[in-house]
N, C-alpha and C positions, 0 to 999 in steps of 0.2 A: 629633627635630626636628619641630616642629609644622608644620601645613599652611601657615600664614602665613609662617613663617621659610623654609620650602622654596620658597614662591612668590617671596619677596624674593630668595633666592639665585639662582633660575632667571632672574628678571627681570634681575638684575645681570649674570649670566653672558651672557645674550642681548645686552645692551647692549654689553658688552665684545667679544663675538664680532662684532657688526655693525660696531663701530668698527674692529676689527682688519681685517675684510674690506674696509672702505672705504679704510683707509690702505694696505692691500696693493695695491688696485687703483690708487690714486693714484700709488704709487711703483713700480709694476710695470715691470720692465725687459724691454721687448719684444725687445730685441736681445741676449738672453742668450747666443746663439751657443753656443760650447763651454764656457761658464763652469761651474764646479763648482756643484752644487746640493745643498742639505741639506733634510731635513724636520725641522722643529722641532715636537715633540710636547709639549703642555701639558695638564695636568689641573687643573681648578678654578683656572685662571690661573697655576699654578706649573709651572716647567720639569719635564718628565718625562724626556725623552731627545731627543738630536739625532742623526740618522743621515745618512750620505752617500747620495746617490741614484745617482751615476754610479760605475761601476767596482765596484759592490757585487754580490756573489753573492746569490742568493735568500736572504732572511732574514725570519724571523717575529718579531714583537714583540707580546707580550701586555700589554695595558693593563688593569689591574684597579683598579677604583674601588669605593667603598662602594655605588655605585648600579648597578654591573654590569661587564661585560667587553667589550672590543673586541680583536679580533685583526687586526693590520696585517701586510701582506706588502710587502717591498721587493724589487722585481725589475725588470729591464729599464729601469733609470733612472727608475722611478716608485714610488709608494707607494699602497696601496689598503687599505681596511677590508674584509676578506673575511668577517668574522663579528662579530656584535654581538647582545646580548640585550636591546636596547632595543625598544620596541613598534613604532615607525614604520620602522625600518631605513633611514632616509634616508642615514646615514653609509655604509652598505654599498652602497647604490644609486648613489652618486656615482662609483663606479668608480675606476680608477687616475688619479692626478694627477702631473704632472711639470713643469708650467710654473711659473716663478717667480711668486709671488703666488697660486697656487692653494691652496684650503683644503678640508679635510674637517672637518666638525663633527658632533659627537654631543652634542646639548643635554642629553638625559637623563643622560648620564654625565659631562658637563662636560669633554669631551675635544675638543681642537682640534689639527689637523695643518696646518702651514703650510709651503709650499715657499718657500725663500729662496735667494739667492745665498750661496755659502759665504763665510765671513769671510776 
């Protein structure tokens, strides 16, 4: 992939990420109370995995992309990126997320984790 194509891909992913985050905040359910929550994991805009956050024992998820690796941990009703081989490590520094509408993003790996109310 040439530098120009990679730039276009990253720009498109960034726009999608920002739109997703904005929509998540618009429709955020502040009164989630005891509602069941799931983490929806996408890579390059495609579904990767959906995991329950409540009632789940500690679980590790390895997200491998052509650009690198992220290791996610589900525990205590939250999900966190605990390891990543991207340069900035922003995804790891976000810490555990559990609120509906919360997002973990790794732009270099095109990975997005979004907490939603379970269907």
